[in-house]
C-alpha positions, 0 to 999 in steps of 0.5 A: 793656490788656485789653478792661474796661479800655478801657471804664471809660476811654471810660467816664470819657470819655464827655462827649469822645465825646459832643461828638465824635459831635454835632458830626459828626453835626450838622455833616453834617445841617446841611450835608445841609439847606442844600445844593440838592437833587438830583433822579433821573429813571429810565426804561427804553426795551424793545427788542423784535425781531418773532421770537424766534427767536435770530438776530434776538434775539441781531441785538437784542443787539449793537443795543443799544450803537447805540442808546446811541450813538445817543441820547448825541450831543449831536444827541439832547440838541438834540432834546431841548432844542427839544423842552421849551424849555430854556435850556442847551447840549448839551453841558451836558444830557449831563453830568446824563444817562446812558445804558446798555443792559442786554443781559439784558433787552433795554432801555435804561436813562435816568437824568436828574439834575436840580434840579427832579423835574418837570423831570427826569421831562421830560426823560428822556421825551423822550430816550425818545422820541428811541429810541421815533421813530428805532425807528419810522422805521428800521422803515418800511426794513424788511420787518415780520419783521425790526423791532426797535420800542422801548416807553416801559414807565413813564413816568419818576418822580423820587426825593432822589438828594441829598444823603441827609440820614439817612445823611450823620448816621448817618455824621457819628456814626459818624465822630464816634465814630471821632475821639474814641475816638482824642482819649481814647486821646491824651489817655488816653496823654498822662495817662499819664505823669503820676506823680499818687499812690503806685501811680503811683510804685512802677509807674514807679521799682522801689522801695516808698514808704515815706511821704509829706509830708502837705500844710500846709493850716494854712501854705496858709490862714494865707498865703491870708491 
């Protein structure tokens, strides 16, 4: 089937596409509106060696994973809970926290998800302060030239993580168009087997139509009376 034929098929049944798109996009937007918003707060902690020589910087990079291991524990979560007086369990809080190392930039990144954006900021900041305090304590045991300090680069800022209403509605529109197109093609395929006209008969049978019996409209009206 030529592309232009598909165009006329969809044009003839454009109402199917419109209804399908409106239903799926509207449903996606509706569920996005009733969902409880979840915010994400993030903070970067810079790990800075006292010297810039190759040996110390490489050691600092290798230690980044150990810093992540120190932070990603129930012990650290318990300290954050105690500091902020949160009513939750350490393992529950940890499920909403993501901690990762970025060795190329000497960073520890802490991300926190919460239904309260400001609380997410507070949790992220408290978690970062744990690393800063721990490094300060460890540095007291080291010579000044061998110390590795942790510095919080910026205050945490939260953004809306989900739902993304525009993205969800757009995805619903695309899905609706695809579903509508499938429905149109199925309807067209089903109706292609129905004989409506002389051309339909000649396309199915290798014969020519030489005549047809017209409807007796007078007979129909007479019976209707």
